[in-house]
NULO-18758 format. One record per residue (C-alpha): x, y, z; residue number from 0; residue in one letter; chain. Coordinates in steps of 0.25 Angstrom, whole numbers, plus 5000, padded with zeros to 4 digits. Layout:
<pts>
  east  north    up  seq  type  mol
     X      Y     Z  NUM     A    A
...
</pts>
This chain:
<pts>
  east  north    up  seq  type  mol
  5000   5000  5000    0     X    A
  5005   5014  4997    1     X    A
  5004   5020  5010    2     X    A
  5009   5034  5007    3     X    A
  4995   5040  5006    4     X    A
  4992   5034  5019    5     X    A
  5004   5040  5025    6     X    A
  5000   5054  5020    7     X    A
  4986   5052  5026    8     X    A
  4992   5048  5040    9     X    A
  5001   5060  5039   10     X    A
  4989   5069  5037   11     X    A
  4982   5063  5049   12     X    A
  4995   5063  5058   13     X    A
  4997   5077  5055   14     X    A
  4985   5080  5064   15     X    A
  4987   5080  5080   16     X    A
  4988   5066  5085   17     X    A
  4979   5060  5096   18     X    A
  4979   5047  5105   19     X    A
  4971   5036  5099   20     X    A
  4960   5035  5109   21     X    A
  4952   5024  5103   22     X    A
  4950   5015  5091   23     X    A
  4939   5006  5087   24     X    A
  4937   4996  5076   25     X    A
  4924   4990  5070   26     X    A
  4921   4981  5059   27     X    A
  4920   4993  5049   28     X    A
  4927   5005  5055   29     X    A
  4938   5009  5065   30     X    A
  4940   5022  5073   31     X    A
  4950   5029  5081   32     X    A
  4949   5040  5091   33     X    A
  4959   5051  5094   34     X    A
  4955   5066  5095   35     X    A
  4943   5062  5086   36     X    A
  4939   5048  5080   37     X    A
  4943   5043  5066   38     X    A
  4937   5031  5059   39     X    A
  4940   5022  5047   40     X    A
  4935   5009  5040   41     X    A
  4942   4996  5044   42     X    A
  4953   4993  5035   43     X    A
  4947   4979  5031   44     X    A
  4932   4984  5030   45     X    A
  4932   4985  5015   46     X    A
  4941   4974  5012   47     X    A
  4936   4961  5005   48     X    A
  4928   4953  5015   49     X    A
  4926   4965  5024   50     X    A
  4931   4968  5038   51     X    A
  4939   4958  5045   52     X    A
  4936   4954  5060   53     X    A
  4940   4964  5070   54     X    A
  4954   4963  5076   55     X    A
  4955   4969  5090   56     X    A
  4963   4982  5091   57     X    A
  4978   4980  5096   58     X    A
  4980   4984  5110   59     X    A
  4988   4996  5107   60     X    A
  4984   5005  5095   61     X    A
  4993   5017  5091   62     X    A
  4991   5028  5102   63     X    A
  4988   5040  5093   64     X    A
  4981   5043  5080   65     X    A
  4994   5047  5073   66     X    A
  4999   5033  5077   67     X    A
  4987   5026  5072   68     X    A
  4985   5034  5059   69     X    A
  5000   5030  5055   70     X    A
  4995   5016  5053   71     X    A
  4987   5020  5041   72     X    A
  4999   5018  5032   73     X    A
  5004   5005  5039   74     X    A
  5003   4992  5030   75     X    A
  4991   4984  5035   76     X    A
  5000   4972  5037   77     X    A
  5008   4980  5047   78     X    A
  4997   4985  5055   79     X    A
  4995   4979  5069   80     X    A
  4979   4978  5068   81     X    A
  4971   4976  5055   82     X    A
  4963   4990  5057   83     X    A
  4975   4999  5060   84     X    A
  4974   5005  5047   85     X    A
  4960   5008  5049   86     X    A
  4963   5014  5063   87     X    A
  4974   5022  5057   88     X    A
  4965   5028  5046   89     X    A
  4954   5031  5058   90     X    A
  4966   5038  5065   91     X    A
  4969   5046  5053   92     X    A
  4954   5050  5052   93     X    A
  4954   5054  5067   94     X    A
  4966   5063  5065   95     X    A
  4963   5070  5052   96     X    A
  4954   5083  5054   97     X    A
  4941   5084  5048   98     X    A
  4942   5094  5036   99     X    A
  4935   5107  5039  100     X    A
  4931   5107  5024  101     X    A
  4924   5093  5025  102     X    A
  4909   5092  5023  103     X    A
  4899   5083  5029  104     X    A
  4896   5075  5016  105     X    A
  4896   5060  5012  106     X    A
  4906   5055  5002  107     X    A
  4895   5049  4994  108     X    A
  4889   5063  4992  109     X    A
  4902   5067  4985  110     X    A
  4902   5054  4976  111     X    A
  4888   5059  4971  112     X    A
  4892   5073  4970  113     X    A
  4905   5071  4962  114     X    A
  4901   5058  4955  115     X    A
  4887   5062  4950  116     X    A
  4887   5058  4935  117     X    A
  4901   5053  4935  118     X    A
  4908   5040  4937  119     X    A
  4910   5036  4952  120     X    A
  4918   5025  4958  121     X    A
  4917   5022  4973  122     X    A
  4928   5014  4980  123     X    A
  4922   5007  4991  124     X    A
  4908   5001  4993  125     X    A
  4902   5013  5001  126     X    A
  4888   5011  5007  127     X    A
  4883   5022  4997  128     X    A
  4887   5015  4984  129     X    A
  4875   5007  4982  130     X    A
  4866   5019  4983  131     X    A
  4875   5027  4974  132     X    A
  4875   5016  4963  133     X    A
  4860   5016  4963  134     X    A
  4859   5031  4960  135     X    A
  4856   5031  4945  136     X    A
  4863   5042  4937  137     X    A
  4871   5047  4949  138     X    A
  4885   5043  4943  139     X    A
  4889   5040  4929  140     X    A
  4896   5027  4935  141     X    A
  4897   5022  4949  142     X    A
  4907   5011  4953  143     X    A
  4910   5005  4967  144     X    A
  4924   4998  4969  145     X    A
  4925   4989  4981  146     X    A
  4935   4979  4987  147     X    A
  4924   4970  4990  148     X    A
  4914   4973  4979  149     X    A
  4899   4972  4982  150     X    A
  4889   4971  4970  151     X    A
  4891   4982  4961  152     X    A
  4905   4986  4966  153     X    A
  4918   4984  4958  154     X    A
  4930   4978  4964  155     X    A
  4941   4988  4969  156     X    A
  4950   4982  4958  157     X    A
  4942   4990  4948  158     X    A
  4947   5003  4953  159     X    A
  4957   5005  4942  160     X    A
  4946   5004  4932  161     X    A
  4935   5011  4939  162     X    A
  4941   5023  4946  163     X    A
  4948   5030  4934  164     X    A
  4934   5031  4928  165     X    A
  4928   5037  4940  166     X    A
  4925   5052  4941  167     X    A
  4922   5051  4956  168     X    A
  4929   5041  4965  169     X    A
  4925   5038  4980  170     X    A
  4935   5029  4987  171     X    A
  4933   5023  5001  172     X    A
  4943   5028  5012  173     X    A
  4946   5014  5015  174     X    A
  4956   5014  5004  175     X    A
  4965   5021  5014  176     X    A
  4965   5008  5022  177     X    A
  4968   4999  5011  178     X    A
  4977   5008  5003  179     X    A
  4970   5008  4990  180     X    A
  4967   5023  4989  181     X    A
  4979   5027  4981  182     X    A
  4977   5017  4971  183     X    A
  4962   5020  4970  184     X    A
  4965   5035  4968  185     X    A
  4975   5032  4957  186     X    A
  4964   5026  4949  187     X    A
  4955   5039  4950  188     X    A
  4956   5050  4940  189     X    A
  4962   5063  4944  190     X    A
  4949   5070  4941  191     X    A
  4940   5060  4949  192     X    A
  4933   5065  4962  193     X    A
  4938   5055  4972  194     X    A
  4932   5054  4986  195     X    A
  4938   5046  4997  196     X    A
  4927   5042  5007  197     X    A
  4923   5034  5019  198     X    A
  4926   5034  5034  199     X    A
  4941   5030  5033  200     X    A
  4944   5042  5024  201     X    A
  4953   5052  5031  202     X    A
  4951   5067  5029  203     X    A
  4966   5069  5024  204     X    A
  4970   5078  5013  205     X    A
  4980   5067  5008  206     X    A
  4968   5061  5001  207     X    A
  4966   5074  4993  208     X    A
  4980   5073  4989  209     X    A
  4978   5059  4984  210     X    A
  4967   5064  4974  211     X    A
  4954   5062  4983  212     X    A
  4944   5073  4981  213     X    A
  4936   5071  4994  214     X    A
  4936   5064  5007  215     X    A
  4924   5059  5013  216     X    A
  4927   5054  5027  217     X    A
  4921   5053  5041  218     X    A
  4922   5060  5054  219     X    A
  4919   5054  5068  220     X    A
  4911   5064  5076  221     X    A
  4906   5054  5087  222     X    A
  4917   5045  5091  223     X    A
  4909   5036  5100  224     X    A
  4898   5034  5090  225     X    A
  4908   5031  5078  226     X    A
  4916   5021  5087  227     X    A
  4904   5014  5092  228     X    A
  4899   5012  5078  229     X    A
  4913   5007  5073  230     X    A
  4914   4997  5085  231     X    A
  4900   4992  5082  232     X    A
  4905   4989  5067  233     X    A
  4897   4999  5060  234     X    A
  4902   5004  5046  235     X    A
  4904   5019  5044  236     X    A
  4891   5022  5039  237     X    A
  4884   5018  5052  238     X    A
  4894   5025  5061  239     X    A
  4889   5036  5070  240     X    A
  4897   5048  5074  241     X    A
  4904   5050  5061  242     X    A
  4901   5059  5049  243     X    A
  4906   5059  5035  244     X    A
  4914   5071  5029  245     X    A
  4919   5075  5015  246     X    A
  4932   5083  5013  247     X    A
  4934   5087  4998  248     X    A
  4947   5091  4992  249     X    A
  4941   5104  4988  250     X    A
  4939   5107  5002  251     X    A
  4953   5104  5007  252     X    A
  4960   5115  5014  253     X    A
</pts>
């Protein structure tokens, strides 16, 4: 895996003030960590073929600070002391990075409709909204969903080199930061395409804009106990309480 982009994201997060890692949680879909505020991310194996593996207990001694936890984002998976260290590291990054002042309370799917209307759209990751979008006649000129574990109507992720160069609007799941596939996916996108990175794992890091991303649709934890209770109960992001989605577009970057 080319970890350079992950190193840059970690650097953008660790440029922020550090804080003790006060708490961490792992559920069957999500993970969370708490410093001065909470951050969340998807499980690293959540979107792998076959779904999430059985939960492994957390080691007795996690890194003591958010900076130390975030540094593991670029560590090879085989060198990590726990299967979910990379997810916990991305959650730490999300806990460290400030919420952009220019962000708006919108949904990523709203941006797909706005920038993809009448155009060719490709979505990497089977989000809950894709079935509904696919049924909206006349909304897009073409609509494709690429997925590691394809469901009926999806294309396999291996179709990316063929599908993405044809797309005018591309939406990519933030879990590509966990499996290291984001740079390759971006390399298949046209320079003039509108590219959205979305999902609760997605960090509000301007490094992503430098990589060619047009907009970031991430999540902010507003009520830690509600969010962590849902994570521990095994709820997916769309059913978590205490969180809200925000959109930060490159045009709003300051």
